[in-house]
C-alpha positions in Angstrom: 65.2 -16.4 57.9 68.3 -18.7 58.4 69.7 -19.4 61.8 72.0 -16.5 62.8 74.8 -18.1 64.8 76.8 -14.9 65.0 74.0 -13.1 66.7 73.8 -15.9 69.2 77.6 -15.8 69.8 77.5 -12.0 70.3 75.4 -12.6 73.5 77.9 -15.0 75.0 80.8 -13.2 76.7 83.0 -16.3 77.2 83.3 -16.8 73.4 85.3 -13.6 73.2 88.3 -15.6 74.3 88.6 -16.8 70.7 88.8 -20.5 71.3 86.8 -22.9 69.1 84.8 -24.7 71.8 83.7 -28.3 71.2 83.3 -29.1 74.9 79.6 -28.3 75.2 78.5 -31.9 76.2 80.4 -31.1 79.5 78.7 -27.8 79.9 77.8 -24.8 77.6 79.0 -21.2 77.8 76.6 -18.7 79.4 74.6 -15.9 77.6 74.6 -12.5 79.1 70.9 -12.5 79.9 71.4 -15.6 82.1 74.3 -13.9 83.8 72.2 -10.8 84.3 69.4 -12.8 85.8 71.7 -14.1 88.6 72.8 -10.6 89.4 69.3 -9.3 89.4 68.0 -12.0 91.7 70.8 -11.3 94.3 70.4 -7.5 94.0 66.8 -7.7 95.3 65.4 -8.8 98.7 65.2 -12.5 99.1 63.9 -14.6 102.0 62.3 -18.0 102.6 59.3 -18.3 100.2 56.1 -16.7 101.4 53.8 -13.7 100.8 54.3 -11.5 103.8 57.2 -9.3 102.6 59.1 -8.4 99.5 61.8 -10.9 100.0 59.4 -13.8 100.5 57.3 -12.7 97.5 60.5 -12.5 95.3 61.6 -16.0 96.3 58.1 -17.4 95.6 58.0 -15.7 92.2 61.4 -17.0 91.2 60.5 -20.6 92.1 57.1 -20.5 90.4 58.6 -18.9 87.3 61.4 -21.5 87.1 59.0 -24.4 87.5 56.9 -23.0 84.7 59.9 -22.4 82.4 61.3 -25.9 82.9 57.8 -27.4 82.4 57.6 -25.6 79.1 61.0 -26.9 78.1 60.2 -30.5 79.0 56.6 -30.7 78.1 55.7 -31.3 81.8 53.4 -30.1 84.5 55.0 -27.4 86.7 53.8 -29.3 89.7 56.0 -32.2 88.6 59.2 -30.2 88.3 61.7 -30.9 91.1 64.9 -29.0 91.6 68.2 -30.4 93.0 71.9 -29.8 93.2 72.5 -32.0 90.1 70.8 -34.6 88.0 73.1 -37.2 89.7 71.9 -36.1 93.2 68.3 -36.2 92.0 68.7 -39.7 90.6 70.3 -41.0 93.8 67.5 -39.6 95.8 64.9 -41.1 93.5 66.6 -44.5 93.5 66.7 -44.7 97.3 63.0 -43.6 97.4 61.8 -46.2 94.9 63.9 -48.9 96.4 61.8 -48.8 99.5 59.3 -50.8 97.5 61.7 -53.3 96.0 63.0 -56.6 97.4 64.6 -59.9 96.6 63.4 -61.2 93.2 62.6 -57.7 91.8 64.7 -56.7 88.8 66.1 -53.3 87.7 67.4 -52.8 84.1 70.3 -50.4 83.3 72.0 -49.8 80.0 75.7 -50.0 79.1 75.2 -46.9 76.9 74.5 -44.6 79.8 76.4 -42.1 81.9 77.3 -43.7 85.2 74.8 -41.3 87.0 72.0 -43.4 85.4 73.7 -46.7 86.3 75.4 -46.7 89.7 72.5 -45.1 91.7 70.2 -47.9 90.5 72.7 -50.7 91.1 73.5 -49.5 94.6 69.8 -49.0 95.5 69.0 -52.5 94.2 71.9 -54.1 96.0 70.8 -52.5 99.3 67.5 -54.3 99.2 68.5 -57.5 97.5 67.0 -56.8 94.1 68.7 -58.0 90.9 70.3 -55.8 88.2 70.1 -56.8 84.6 72.0 -55.1 81.7 70.8 -53.9 78.3 73.8 -54.0 76.0 74.3 -52.0 72.8 75.9 -52.8 69.5 79.5 -51.5 69.6 79.7 -51.5 65.8 76.9 -49.1 65.3 76.6 -47.6 68.8 72.9 -48.4 68.6 70.8 -49.3 71.7 67.7 -50.9 70.1 64.3 -51.8 71.5 65.4 -55.5 71.2 68.4 -54.8 73.4 66.1 -53.5 76.1 63.5 -56.2 75.6 66.1 -58.9 76.1 66.8 -57.5 79.6 63.2 -57.1 80.8 61.6 -59.9 82.8 58.4 -60.7 84.7 59.8 -59.0 87.9 61.2 -55.9 86.3 60.3 -52.8 88.4 62.3 -50.1 86.6 64.2 -49.5 83.4 66.8 -46.7 83.3 68.0 -45.5 79.9 69.5 -42.5 78.3 67.7 -40.1 76.0 71.0 -39.5 74.2 74.5 -40.8 75.0 76.8 -38.1 76.2 79.7 -40.2 74.8 78.6 -41.1 71.3 75.4 -39.1 70.8 73.2 -42.2 70.2 69.5 -41.5 70.7 67.5 -44.6 71.5 63.9 -44.9 70.3 62.4 -43.9 73.6 58.6 -44.1 72.8 59.0 -47.7 71.7 61.1 -48.6 74.7 58.6 -46.9 77.0 55.7 -49.0 75.6 57.8 -52.1 76.2 58.6 -51.0 79.8 55.0 -50.1 80.6 53.6 -53.3 79.1 55.9 -55.1 81.6 54.3 -53.1 84.4 57.6 -51.2 85.1 58.6 -47.6 85.3 60.9 -45.8 82.9 63.6 -43.3 84.1 65.2 -41.3 81.3 68.5 -39.4 81.6 67.8 -36.5 79.3 70.9 -34.4 80.3 72.4 -34.7 76.8 69.2 -34.9 74.9 67.6 -31.7 76.3 70.5 -29.7 75.0 69.8 -30.6 71.4 66.2 -31.6 70.7 62.7 -30.8 71.9 61.7 -32.9 74.9 58.2 -34.0 75.8 57.8 -36.1 78.9 54.5 -37.7 77.8 55.5 -38.2 74.2 58.7 -39.9 75.2 56.8 -42.1 77.6 59.1 -41.3 80.5 57.8 -41.7 84.1 60.8 -39.8 85.4 63.3 -37.6 83.4 66.3 -35.6 84.6 68.3 -32.8 82.9 70.9 -30.2 83.8 70.4 -26.5 82.7 74.1 -25.9 82.4 74.1 -28.2 79.4 71.7 -25.8 77.6 73.1 -22.4 78.4 71.9 -22.2 82.0 73.5 -22.5 85.5 74.7 -25.5 87.4 71.9 -27.5 89.1 69.6 -30.4 88.2 66.0 -30.8 87.3 63.7 -33.9 87.6 60.3 -34.0 85.8 57.5 -36.4 86.5 53.8 -36.6 86.7 52.5 -34.9 89.9 50.2 -37.9 90.6 53.1 -40.3 90.4 55.2 -38.1 92.7 52.3 -38.1 95.2 52.8 -41.9 95.6 56.5 -41.6 96.6 57.7 -40.7 100.1 61.4 -39.6 100.2 63.4 -39.2 103.4 62.9 -35.6 104.5 63.0 -33.4 107.6 59.9 -33.6 109.9 59.0 -29.9 109.7 59.5 -29.7 105.9 56.4 -29.7 103.8 54.9 -32.9 102.4 53.5 -31.1 99.4 54.6 -32.1 95.9 57.0 -31.3 94.4 58.5 -29.6 97.5 58.7 -32.8 99.5 61.6 -33.9 97.2 63.6 -30.6 97.6 65.9 -30.6 100.6 66.6 -27.3 102.1 66.3 -23.8 100.7 66.4 -23.7 96.9 69.2 -21.7 95.1 67.0 -18.8 94.0 69.7 -17.1 91.8 70.2 -20.4 89.9 66.5 -21.0 89.4 66.0 -17.5 88.0 69.0 -18.1 85.7 67.4 -21.3 84.4 64.3 -19.5 83.6 66.4 -16.9 81.7 68.2 -19.7 79.8 64.8 -21.2 78.7 63.6 -17.7 77.7 66.9 -17.2 75.7 66.4 -20.5 73.9 62.9 -19.4 73.0 64.3 -16.3 71.3 66.3 -18.6 68.9 63.1 -19.6 67.1 62.6 -18.2 63.6 61.0 -14.7 63.5 57.9 -16.4 62.0 57.4 -18.5 65.1 54.6 -17.3 67.4 52.4 -18.7 70.1 53.3 -19.9 73.6 56.8 -20.2 75.0 56.5 -24.0 74.6 55.6 -23.5 70.9 58.5 -21.1 70.4 60.9 -23.5 72.2 59.9 -26.3 69.9 60.5 -24.1 66.8 63.8 -22.9 68.3 65.1 -26.5 68.8 64.1 -27.4 65.2 66.3 -24.5 64.1 69.1 -25.5 66.5 69.0 -29.1 65.3 69.2 -28.1 61.7 72.2 -25.8 62.4 74.0 -28.3 64.5 73.3 -31.2 62.1 74.7 -29.2 59.2 77.9 -28.6 61.2 78.1 -32.3 62.2 77.9 -33.3 58.5 80.6 -30.8 57.7 82.8 -32.3 60.4 82.1 -35.9 59.3 82.9 -35.0 55.7 86.2 -33.5 56.8 87.1 -36.4 59.0 86.4 -38.8 56.0 89.3 -37.1 54.2 91.7 -37.7 57.0 93.7 -40.9 57.5 94.0 -42.3 61.0 90.6 -41.4 62.5 88.0 -43.8 63.8 84.5 -42.4 64.4 82.5 -44.3 67.0 79.3 -42.2 66.6 77.4 -44.2 64.0 73.8 -44.4 65.2 71.1 -43.5 62.7 69.6 -41.0 65.1 72.1 -39.1 67.2 73.0 -35.7 68.6 75.8 -33.7 67.1 78.4 -35.4 69.3 81.3 -37.4 67.9 83.6 -39.8 69.7 87.0 -40.1 67.9 90.0 -42.3 68.4 93.3 -42.4 66.5 94.8 -45.9 66.1 98.4 -45.8 67.3 97.9 -42.4 68.8 96.6 -41.1 72.1 93.3 -39.2 72.2 94.6 -37.3 75.2 97.6 -36.2 73.1 95.2 -35.1 70.4 93.2 -33.0 72.9 96.4 -31.3 74.1 97.5 -30.6 70.5 94.2 -29.1 69.7 94.1 -27.0 72.8 97.5 -25.5 71.9 95.9 -24.4 68.6 92.9 -22.8 70.3 90.5 -25.8 69.8 88.8 -27.1 73.0 87.8 -30.8 72.6 88.4 -32.9 75.7 89.4 -36.6 75.8 88.1 -39.3 78.2 85.2 -41.5 78.9 83.2 -38.6 80.5 81.6 -40.8 83.2 80.2 -43.1 80.4 82.6 -45.8 81.7 80.5 -48.8 80.7 80.0 -47.4 77.2 83.6 -46.8 76.8 84.5 -50.3 77.9 81.9 -51.8 75.7 83.3 -50.0 72.7 86.7 -51.6 73.5 88.2 -48.3 74.5 88.8 -49.2 78.2 88.5 -46.4 80.7 90.4 -43.9 78.5 87.6 -43.3 76.0 88.4 -41.0 73.1 88.3 -37.4 71.9 84.8 -36.0 72.1 83.7 -33.3 69.7 80.4 -31.7 70.7 78.4 -28.9 69.1 76.2 -26.3 70.7 73.8 -23.6 69.4 76.8 -21.2 69.3 79.1 -23.5 67.2 80.1 -22.0 63.8 81.5 -23.0 60.5 84.7 -21.2 61.4 85.0 -23.3 64.6 84.6 -26.5 62.5 87.3 -25.4 60.0 89.7 -24.7 62.9 88.9 -28.2 64.4 89.6 -30.0 61.1 92.8 -28.0 60.4 94.1 -28.8 63.9 93.2 -32.5 63.6 95.0 -32.7 60.2 98.0 -31.0 61.8 98.0 -33.5 64.7 97.8 -36.5 62.3 100.6 -35.3 60.1 103.0 -34.2 62.9 102.4 -37.0 65.4 103.6 -40.4 64.1 101.5 -43.4 65.0 103.1 -46.0 67.2 104.5 -48.8 65.0 105.1 -46.5 62.0 
C-alpha cells in the first residue's frame, strides 16, 4: 500500500488552516493523538514519582513509558534516555560536565555545518578550562562535510568531536559511522546533534557510533522538550552538578527538578503515532514498525523533494545550496539580486509558509557566503503533499516574475 499522506493530514488539526507548510525544520504540527495525550495526563492524578498512591504511580508510568518509546525511536537503552527542557540545554549541561575532565592542551572539534547549539556550548566549555577548539570545515560548493574534513581537525589530544547528523540549514547528512570510527580510533568521544536527522530517518545510536545524541520531539510531531541518548555505562562515569538530595541514579542524575509529565506522555504518543505510519504489512516490535515507518516517510518526502527540485530547475533566478549526495528533504534557496526575506513574505501572503534566515546555523550560513541572513528554507514533513509543493512552486514563480532583481 502506498503512503497515504491525506490520512496523515486528517489527524493534524492545525493543517485545517489551509496553509502549505514548509516550516517543519523549525517544528512540526501536532497530531490529535499527541494533543489528547497531554490532556489525558493532566486529567488524571499526578504527583512526584513513586508507588504509594495513584498520582505517584501515574507519574512513574509516564516517565517509564516515555523512556521506552524514545529508546525505541533512537535504538537506545531506556536507561540511557535523559529528558531536558531542550536539546540546547542538554548539550550545555553535558558540555559543562565533560569539561570537568578537560584542561590546557586538550582539544575539542566542532563543525561549521552545525546548528549553534552543537558549537557554542562546546566552545564555551573548552574556553572555561583552557582547552583548544578546532574546526571541521565543509565544502561550500557541495555542502558536504566529509570524513576527511573531520580527520583534518582531529589531533593527538582530541577529547570530543561534535557533529550534526543532518544540517538543519542545508539538509546535509555526514557519514556518521565512518566519522565515529575515526573519532574512536583517536580515543575521543562523539556527540551527535540528531535534532534534524531524527525527523526524517531511522536513528540507531550504536549503528551511528554516537556516544551521545540529542533530539527534540517537536521536530517529529511531538511536544517541546529535549532528549539525550547515551549508553548507561557511559553516563555512570559522569557526574553533573545537581542538588544534594536528588538521586544519583542514572539517568535521573542528569534531570534537574520534576519532569514535565504531560510532555513526556505526549512524546510517547508521537512515537506511537509515527509507528502507525508503517505499511500495513509491517509487523513486529515498535522499533521494527518505526523503522518501516521511516522508510515509508523517507520515500514520500524524497519524492516530493525531487518534485520541488525539478520545478526549481525550470525557474530563473534561484540558487539551491542543498547539494549533498545524502541529505534530508530540506532545501536552502537564495535569489541573486533579490531578498530571501522578501520571498518569504511574498509566499506567506499566498498561503505558503517557508521562513527565511540562518536558523541558528550561523557558521554554516557564513561559510556558504550568505552572511548572517541565510536564505529561504523549504522543509518537508510526513504531512507534506503534492498539492503543497505545487502551491510553493507557483508562489515562487510569481515572486520571481513580479519582483525585479536589483540591477535589472
